[in-house]
MIDOSE-1310 file (N, C-alpha, C; in nm, 2 decimals, decimal comma, always signed):
residues 113
mtyy	+1,25/+2,45/-0,67/+1,21/+2,53/-0,57/+1,28/+2,49/-0,44; +1,30/+2,58/-0,35/+1,36/+2,55/-0,22/+1,27/+2,61/-0,12; +1,23/+2,53/-0,02/+1,15/+2,58/+0,10/+1,24/+2,58/+0,22; +1,25/+2,69/+0,29/+1,32/+2,70/+0,41/+1,23/+2,73/+0,53
gqsl	+1,25/+2,66/+0,64/+1,18/+2,70/+0,77/+1,27/+2,80/+0,84; +1,24/+2,93/+0,82/+1,33/+3,03/+0,86/+1,35/+3,04/+1,01; +1,25/+3,01/+1,09/+1,26/+3,01/+1,23/+1,28/+2,88/+1,29; +1,30/+2,78/+1,21/+1,31/+2,64/+1,26/+1,43/+2,62/+1,35
egtq	+1,54/+2,68/+1,32/+1,66/+2,65/+1,40/+1,64/+2,69/+1,55; +1,58/+2,81/+1,57/+1,55/+2,85/+1,71/+1,44/+2,77/+1,77; +1,36/+2,71/+1,69/+1,25/+2,63/+1,75/+1,30/+2,49/+1,79; +1,41/+2,45/+1,73/+1,46/+2,31/+1,77/+1,48/+2,29/+1,91
deia	+1,52/+2,40/+1,98/+1,53/+2,39/+2,13/+1,40/+2,36/+2,20; +1,29/+2,41/+2,14/+1,16/+2,39/+2,20/+1,09/+2,27/+2,16; +1,13/+2,20/+2,05/+1,07/+2,08/+2,00/+1,16/+1,97/+2,02; +1,11/+1,86/+2,08/+1,19/+1,74/+2,09/+1,23/+1,69/+1,96
peka	+1,35/+1,62/+1,95/+1,41/+1,58/+1,82/+1,31/+1,49/+1,75; +1,24/+1,40/+1,81/+1,14/+1,31/+1,74/+1,03/+1,39/+1,68; +0,99/+1,50/+1,75/+0,88/+1,59/+1,70/+0,93/+1,67/+1,58; +1,06/+1,71/+1,58/+1,12/+1,78/+1,47/+1,13/+1,69/+1,35
islm	+1,16/+1,57/+1,37/+1,17/+1,47/+1,26/+1,03/+1,45/+1,20; +0,93/+1,44/+1,29/+0,79/+1,42/+1,25/+0,74/+1,54/+1,17; +0,78/+1,66/+1,22/+0,74/+1,78/+1,15/+0,80/+1,79/+1,01; +0,93/+1,75/+0,99/+0,99/+1,75/+0,86/+0,92/+1,65/+0,77
rgle	+0,89/+1,53/+0,82/+0,82/+1,43/+0,74/+0,68/+1,48/+0,70; +0,61/+1,55/+0,79/+0,48/+1,60/+0,76/+0,49/+1,71/+0,65; +0,59/+1,80/+0,66/+0,60/+1,90/+0,56/+0,63/+1,84/+0,42; +0,72/+1,73/+0,42/+0,75/+1,66/+0,30/+0,62/+1,60/+0,24
evis	+0,54/+1,54/+0,32/+0,41/+1,49/+0,27/+0,32/+1,59/+0,22; +0,31/+1,71/+0,29/+0,23/+1,82/+0,24/+0,28/+1,86/+0,10; +0,41/+1,88/+0,09/+0,46/+1,93/-0,04/+0,44/+1,82/-0,15; +0,46/+1,70/-0,12/+0,43/+1,59/-0,22/+0,29/+1,59/-0,26
aglr	+0,20/+1,62/-0,17/+0,05/+1,62/-0,20/+0,02/+1,74/-0,29; +0,10/+1,84/-0,29/+0,08/+1,96/-0,38/+0,13/+1,94/-0,52; +0,21/+1,83/-0,54/+0,26/+1,80/-0,68/+0,16/+1,72/-0,75; +0,15/+1,75/-0,88/+0,05/+1,68/-0,96/+0,11/+1,58/-1,06
rqad	+0,23/+1,59/-1,10/+0,29/+1,50/-1,19/+0,38/+1,40/-1,13; +0,38/+1,28/-1,18/+0,46/+1,17/-1,12/+0,61/+1,21/-1,13; +0,65/+1,28/-1,23/+0,80/+1,32/-1,25/+0,85/+1,42/-1,15; +0,75/+1,50/-1,09/+0,79/+1,59/-0,99/+0,84/+1,52/-0,86
svvq	+0,94/+1,58/-0,79/+0,99/+1,51/-0,68/+1,03/+1,61/-0,56; +1,03/+1,55/-0,44/+1,06/+1,63/-0,32/+1,19/+1,56/-0,26; +1,29/+1,64/-0,22/+1,41/+1,59/-0,16/+1,43/+1,68/-0,03; +1,44/+1,61/+0,08/+1,46/+1,68/+0,21/+1,61/+1,69/+0,23
gska	+1,66/+1,82/+0,25/+1,79/+1,84/+0,29/+1,80/+1,86/+0,44; +1,92/+1,90/+0,49/+1,94/+1,92/+0,63/+1,87/+2,05/+0,68; +1,86/+2,15/+0,60/+1,79/+2,28/+0,64/+1,69/+2,32/+0,55; +1,65/+2,24/+0,45/+1,56/+2,29/+0,35/+1,49/+2,16/+0,28
ifvv	+1,38/+2,19/+0,22/+1,31/+2,09/+0,14/+1,32/+2,14/-0,01; +1,37/+2,06/-0,10/+1,38/+2,09/-0,24/+1,27/+2,02/-0,32; +1,22/+2,10/-0,42/+1,12/+2,04/-0,51/+1,17/+2,05/-0,65; +1,17/+1,94/-0,72/+1,22/+1,94/-0,86/+1,10/+1,92/-0,95
lpat	+1,08/+2,02/-1,04/+0,97/+2,01/-1,14/+1,03/+2,01/-1,28; +1,06/+1,89/-1,33/+1,12/+1,88/-1,46/+1,04/+1,95/-1,57; +1,10/+2,01/-1,67/+1,04/+2,07/-1,78/+0,93/+2,17/-1,74; +0,96/+2,25/-1,64/+0,86/+2,35/-1,59/+0,93/+2,49/-1,59
gkrd	+0,87/+2,59/-1,65/+0,93/+2,72/-1,65/+0,91/+2,79/-1,52; +0,97/+2,90/-1,50/+0,96/+2,98/-1,37/+0,82/+3,02/-1,34; +0,75/+3,07/-1,44/+0,61/+3,11/-1,42/+0,53/+3,00/-1,36; +0,53/+2,89/-1,43/+0,45/+2,77/-1,38/+0,50/+2,72/-1,25
agvv	+0,63/+2,73/-1,23/+0,69/+2,69/-1,10/+0,64/+2,78/-0,99; +0,63/+2,91/-1,02/+0,58/+3,01/-0,92/+0,43/+2,98/-0,88; +0,35/+2,93/-0,98/+0,21/+2,90/-0,94/+0,21/+2,78/-0,85; +0,29/+2,68/-0,88/+0,30/+2,56/-0,79/+0,36/+2,60/-0,66
akri	+0,46/+2,68/-0,66/+0,52/+2,72/-0,53/+0,42/+2,79/-0,44; +0,34/+2,88/-0,50/+0,24/+2,95/-0,42/+0,14/+2,86/-0,36; +0,09/+2,76/-0,44/-0,01/+2,66/-0,39/+0,05/+2,58/-0,27; +0,18/+2,53/-0,29/+0,24/+2,45/-0,19/+0,27/+2,54/-0,06
remi	+0,31/+2,66/-0,08/+0,33/+2,75/+0,04/+0,20/+2,76/+0,12; +0,09/+2,78/+0,05/-0,04/+2,79/+0,12/-0,07/+2,66/+0,20; -0,04/+2,55/+0,14/-0,06/+2,42/+0,20/+0,03/+2,40/+0,32; +0,16/+2,45/+0,31/+0,25/+2,44/+0,43/+0,20/+2,53/+0,54
cdyl	+0,15/+2,65/+0,51/+0,10/+2,74/+0,61/-0,02/+2,68/+0,68; -0,11/+2,62/+0,61/-0,22/+2,55/+0,67/-0,18/+2,44/+0,76; -0,08/+2,36/+0,72/-0,03/+2,25/+0,80/+0,03/+2,30/+0,93; +0,11/+2,41/+0,92/+0,18/+2,46/+1,04/+0,07/+2,52/+1,14
lkvg	-0,04/+2,57/+1,08/-0,15/+2,62/+1,17/-0,21/+2,50/+1,24; -0,23/+2,39/+1,16/-0,29/+2,27/+1,22/-0,21/+2,21/+1,33; -0,08/+2,21/+1,32/+0,00/+2,15/+1,42/+0,05/+2,26/+1,53; +0,00/+2,38/+1,52/+0,03/+2,48/+1,62/+0,16/+2,54/+1,61
lnqk	+0,23/+2,54/+1,50/+0,36/+2,60/+1,48/+0,36/+2,72/+1,39; +0,25/+2,77/+1,35/+0,24/+2,88/+1,26/+0,31/+3,01/+1,31; +0,31/+3,02/+1,44/+0,37/+3,14/+1,50/+0,52/+3,13/+1,53; +0,57/+3,00/+1,51/+0,71/+2,98/+1,54/+0,80/+2,95/+1,42
iava	+0,73/+2,91/+1,31/+0,81/+2,88/+1,19/+0,76/+2,97/+1,07; +0,85/+3,04/+1,01/+0,82/+3,12/+0,89/+0,87/+3,04/+0,77; +0,79/+3,03/+0,67/+0,83/+2,96/+0,55/+0,88/+3,06/+0,44; +0,99/+3,03/+0,38/+1,04/+3,11/+0,27/+1,08/+3,02/+0,16
mgia	+1,07/+3,07/+0,03/+1,10/+2,99/-0,08/+1,18/+3,06/-0,18; +1,25/+2,99/-0,26/+1,32/+3,05/-0,38/+1,31/+2,95/-0,50; +1,31/+3,01/-0,62/+1,29/+2,93/-0,74/+1,41/+2,96/-0,83; +1,46/+2,85/-0,89/+1,57/+2,86/-0,99/+1,53/+2,77/-1,10
sfpe	+1,57/+2,80/-1,22/+1,54/+2,73/-1,34/+1,66/+2,68/-1,42; +1,66/+2,56/-1,47/+1,77/+2,51/-1,55/+1,74/+2,54/-1,70; +1,84/+2,58/-1,77/+1,98/+2,61/-1,74/+2,00/+2,76/-1,71; +1,90/+2,85/-1,72/+1,92/+2,99/-1,70/+1,99/+3,03/-1,57
dget	+1,96/+2,96/-1,46/+2,01/+2,99/-1,33/+2,12/+2,90/-1,28; +2,15/+2,80/-1,36/+2,26/+2,71/-1,33/+2,25/+2,58/-1,40; +2,36/+2,51/-1,42/+2,36/+2,39/-1,49/+2,39/+2,27/-1,41; +2,42/+2,29/-1,28/+2,44/+2,18/-1,18/+2,35/+2,20/-1,07
adal	+2,33/+2,09/-1,00/+2,24/+2,09/-0,88/+2,29/+2,20/-0,78; +2,42/+2,20/-0,75/+2,47/+2,30/-0,66/+2,44/+2,44/-0,70; +2,46/+2,47/-0,83/+2,44/+2,61/-0,89/+2,29/+2,64/-0,88; +2,20/+2,55/-0,90/+2,06/+2,57/-0,90/+2,01/+2,60/-0,75
iesa	+2,07/+2,52/-0,66/+2,04/+2,54/-0,52/+2,09/+2,68/-0,47; +2,21/+2,71/-0,51/+2,26/+2,84/-0,47/+2,18/+2,96/-0,53; +2,13/+2,94/-0,65/+2,05/+3,04/-0,72/+1,91/+3,05/-0,65; +1,85/+2,94/-0,62/+1,72/+2,94/-0,55/+1,74/+3,00/-0,41
harv	+1,85/+2,97/-0,34/+1,87/+3,03/-0,21/+1,89/+3,18/-0,22; +1,95/+3,23/-0,32/+1,97/+3,37/-0,34/+1,84/+3,45/-0,36; +1,74/+3,37/-0,40/+1,60/+3,43/-0,43/+1,50/+3,41/-0,32; +1,55/+3,35/-0,21/+1,46/+3,32/-0,10/+1,39/+3,45/-0,05
g	+1,26/+3,44/-0,04/+1,19/+3,55/+0,01/+1,05/+3,52/+0,05
């Protein structure tokens, strides 16, 4: 799964760099809290946060994605950024959507919505 802060780039001018870093760390913690298995992992990219759910089909990943999205929206409301940052996500599955990390990221990005 890939989570994008769609309005984050425009918001960076309004948020001090240290607050932006703190926001990304907070989002990463929220997403990690939404994962239930030790094998699941969160990786922060430069413009997105990636979630890896080994041995999980798209249907189950969709359930997890919805739960995490709700947690992210609650967090953004709590920190007062729910009106400035829109969250979008995309899901890709190995091997149907790609066999490399780059192919899976590209596929998830194409499904962002």
